[in-house]
C-alpha positions in Angstrom: 89.9 71.2 -99.4 88.6 67.9 -98.1 90.4 64.8 -99.4 87.3 63.5 -100.7 87.0 66.4 -103.0 90.5 67.1 -104.1 90.5 65.5 -107.5 87.2 67.2 -108.8 88.6 70.7 -108.9 87.7 72.3 -112.4 89.3 75.8 -112.2 92.3 75.1 -114.6 90.2 73.5 -117.3 87.5 76.4 -116.9 90.4 79.0 -117.5 91.4 77.0 -120.6 87.9 77.0 -121.9 87.5 80.8 -121.7 90.9 81.1 -123.4 89.7 79.1 -126.3 86.3 80.8 -126.6 87.2 84.5 -126.2 90.1 85.1 -128.4 88.5 84.3 -131.7 85.6 86.5 -130.7 87.7 89.6 -129.6 90.2 89.1 -132.5 88.4 88.5 -135.7 90.4 87.4 -138.9 90.5 90.9 -140.7 92.6 92.0 -143.5 93.4 95.6 -142.1 96.4 95.3 -139.9 95.6 98.5 -138.0 92.2 97.2 -137.1 93.7 93.7 -136.1 96.2 95.5 -133.8 93.4 97.4 -132.1 91.6 94.1 -131.5 94.6 92.4 -130.1 95.5 95.5 -127.8 91.9 95.2 -126.5 92.4 91.5 -125.8 95.6 92.1 -123.8 94.1 95.0 -121.8 91.3 92.6 -120.8 93.9 90.1 -119.9 96.0 92.4 -117.9 93.0 93.8 -116.0 91.7 90.3 -115.0 95.3 89.2 -114.1 95.6 92.5 -111.9 92.3 91.7 -110.1 93.4 88.3 -109.3 96.7 89.5 -108.1 95.1 91.8 -105.6 92.7 88.9 -104.5 95.7 86.6 -103.8 97.4 89.4 -101.7 94.6 90.4 -99.6 92.0 87.6 -99.6 93.7 84.1 -99.8 95.0 82.4 -96.9 98.4 80.9 -96.9 97.0 77.7 -95.7 93.8 76.7 -93.8 94.0 77.0 -90.1 93.1 73.4 -89.5 94.8 70.7 -91.9 92.2 69.1 -94.1 93.5 65.5 -93.7 95.4 63.6 -91.1 98.4 63.1 -93.8 98.6 67.0 -93.8 98.4 67.2 -90.1 101.4 64.9 -89.8 103.2 66.9 -92.6 102.9 70.2 -90.7 104.3 68.6 -87.5 107.8 68.4 -89.2 110.1 71.2 -87.8 111.0 73.9 -90.3 114.7 73.5 -90.0 114.2 69.8 -91.4 112.7 71.0 -94.7 114.7 72.3 -97.4 113.3 73.0 -101.0 116.5 71.8 -102.8 116.8 68.8 -100.7 113.0 68.1 -101.3 113.5 68.3 -105.1 116.6 66.0 -104.9 114.5 63.3 -102.9 111.8 63.7 -105.4 114.1 63.1 -108.4 115.3 60.0 -106.6 111.9 58.5 -106.4 111.7 56.5 -109.4 107.9 56.0 -109.7 107.5 59.8 -109.5 110.3 60.4 -112.2 108.2 58.0 -114.4 105.2 60.1 -113.7 106.9 63.3 -114.5 107.9 62.1 -117.9 104.7 60.4 -118.7 102.7 63.6 -117.5 104.9 65.9 -119.5 104.2 63.8 -122.6 100.5 63.8 -122.1 100.1 67.5 -121.3 102.8 68.4 -123.8 100.5 66.9 -126.4 97.5 68.8 -125.0 99.4 72.1 -125.3 100.5 71.3 -128.8 97.0 70.4 -130.0 95.7 73.5 -128.2 98.3 75.8 -129.7 98.1 74.4 -133.2 94.3 73.7 -133.1 93.3 76.9 -135.3 95.9 76.1 -137.8 95.0 72.6 -138.2 91.2 73.3 -138.6 91.7 76.4 -140.9 93.9 74.2 -143.2 91.3 71.8 -143.7 88.3 73.9 -143.4 89.2 77.6 -144.7 87.2 80.5 -143.1 86.2 78.5 -140.0 88.1 80.6 -137.6 85.3 80.9 -135.0 84.5 77.2 -135.3 88.1 76.5 -134.5 87.9 78.4 -131.3 84.5 76.5 -130.7 86.2 73.2 -131.0 88.8 74.3 -128.5 86.1 75.2 -126.2 84.5 71.8 -126.8 87.7 70.1 -126.0 88.2 71.8 -122.6 84.4 71.8 -121.6 84.4 68.0 -122.4 87.5 67.8 -120.4 86.0 69.6 -117.4 83.2 67.0 -117.5 85.9 64.2 -117.8 87.7 65.7 -114.8 84.7 65.8 -112.7 83.8 62.3 -113.5 87.2 60.9 -113.3 87.7 62.7 -110.0 84.6 61.5 -108.3 85.5 58.1 -109.3 89.2 58.5 -107.9 88.0 59.8 -104.7 85.6 56.9 -104.2 87.8 54.1 -105.4 91.4 55.3 -104.6 92.5 53.4 -107.7 95.2 56.0 -108.5 97.3 54.1 -110.9 94.5 52.1 -112.6 92.4 55.3 -113.4 95.4 57.3 -114.5 96.6 54.5 -116.9 93.0 53.9 -118.1 92.5 57.7 -119.0 96.0 57.7 -120.5 95.1 54.9 -122.8 91.8 56.5 -123.6 93.6 59.8 -124.7 95.8 57.8 -127.1 92.5 56.2 -128.5 90.9 59.6 -128.7 93.8 61.3 -130.3 93.8 58.4 -133.0 90.1 58.9 -133.7 90.5 62.7 -133.8 93.4 62.3 -136.3 91.4 59.8 -138.5 88.3 62.0 -138.7 90.0 65.6 -139.3 90.5 65.1 -143.0 87.0 63.8 -143.7 85.5 67.1 -144.5 82.7 66.8 -141.9 83.1 69.6 -139.3 80.4 68.4 -137.0 82.2 64.9 -136.7 85.4 66.9 -135.6 83.5 68.5 -132.9 82.5 65.1 -131.5 85.8 63.4 -132.0 87.6 66.6 -130.4 85.2 66.4 -127.6 86.0 62.8 -127.0 89.7 63.7 -127.1 89.4 66.4 -124.6 87.2 64.4 -122.3 90.3 62.2 -121.5 93.1 64.5 -122.2 92.0 67.3 -120.2 90.5 65.0 -117.6 94.0 63.5 -117.1 95.4 66.6 -115.6 93.8 66.4 -112.1 94.6 62.7 -111.9 98.4 63.3 -112.5 98.6 65.8 -109.6 96.8 63.5 -107.3 98.9 60.4 -108.2 102.0 62.6 -107.7 100.8 63.7 -104.3 100.4 59.9 -103.3 103.6 59.0 -104.6 105.7 61.8 -102.9 104.2 62.2 -99.4 105.3 63.6 -97.2 107.1 66.2 -99.6 105.1 69.3 -100.3 102.2 68.8 -102.9 103.5 72.3 -104.3 107.0 70.9 -105.0 105.6 67.7 -106.8 103.1 69.7 -108.8 105.6 72.2 -109.7 107.9 69.6 -111.2 104.8 68.1 -113.1 104.1 71.6 -114.5 107.8 72.2 -115.5 107.8 68.9 -117.3 104.6 69.7 -119.0 105.9 73.1 -120.1 109.1 71.6 -121.5 107.4 69.0 -123.5 104.7 71.6 -124.7 107.3 73.7 -126.1 109.1 70.8 -127.9 105.9 69.3 -129.3 104.6 72.5 -130.4 107.7 73.5 -132.3 108.3 69.9 -133.7 104.6 69.4 -134.7 104.5 72.7 -136.4 107.6 71.8 -138.4 106.1 68.5 -139.3 102.8 70.2 -140.4 104.9 72.5 -142.7 106.7 69.8 -144.4 104.5 66.7 -144.1 100.9 67.9 -143.3 98.5 67.7 -140.3 98.1 63.9 -140.4 101.8 63.3 -140.0 102.1 66.0 -137.1 99.1 64.0 -135.3 100.8 60.8 -135.7 103.7 62.2 -134.2 101.7 63.1 -131.0 100.3 59.6 -131.0 103.6 58.0 -130.9 104.5 60.1 -127.7 101.3 59.2 -126.2 101.8 55.6 -126.8 105.3 55.8 -125.1 103.7 57.6 -122.0 101.0 55.0 -121.8 103.7 52.3 -121.5 105.6 54.5 -118.9 102.4 54.8 -116.8 102.1 51.3 -116.7 105.5 50.7 -115.4 104.9 53.1 -112.4 104.8 51.3 -109.1 101.6 52.3 -107.2 103.1 53.2 -103.7 100.3 55.1 -102.1 102.1 56.8 -99.3 99.6 59.4 -98.5 96.8 56.9 -98.3 98.9 54.7 -96.1 99.8 57.6 -93.8 95.9 58.4 -93.4 95.2 54.9 -92.7 97.9 54.6 -90.0 96.8 57.9 -88.4 93.4 56.7 -88.2 94.3 53.3 -86.7 96.4 55.3 -84.1 93.3 57.6 -83.2 91.0 54.3 -83.0 93.5 52.7 -80.7 93.7 55.7 -78.4 89.9 56.0 -78.3 89.9 52.5 -77.0 
């Protein structure tokens, strides 16, 4: 994919949107456990079928990489001899990169909150609005669809301006603001307001996902983007598990409001950490230097 379009990829949020929409439809809230088990089994069969189809596509259709490097930076990275590359050594180098370590933690905090909200959304909605299981799924869909729009808009802005830190920080802060507004309106008894505030939250929270990957690629060049994105995903999964368990316990003992405040605190911490990241845009500098060399040779 061309460098001018990398930050606008909507595939991951689209998958999340389908994940929010279909389960409440495929598995309705019924009292009969046998019927419920039948619906769950059907959903699992569908999931397994789709996963198997995609697995076959990856094996027989997908290329390992494009024949021609999409950017000058990638061309430079490919010129590195294979014997000079070690996966473990690459990870160790990344973990010594202080700006990237800050991004790993701040990304994990943000996406971990996103996972916790998505996992516990049905519970939070039904607690305040009994019998609204389908609407809980629709609210989740609203969060992700709004996030897809946010990803697209933020990605276009990022590709045109190359303001990686500024854009990432602004979206992070707006995620915190969106979480505060969503928390304040959840207990008001107006479901349509929750749809709006949840959409605003999703616009920035889901919109942050591609920004984090692109910022990481800039900070870690010429290391493999797969390695840096893998570390970000690992951080997100770890924080997601921790936040989901902790918020669930807090909701059990203190209520939904306290659970959401818990997430707001960590989003605030993540915003501060993002502000402390040094914006060392190595990939952009490599592309610029390569273009200057090509221009110099052309003269």
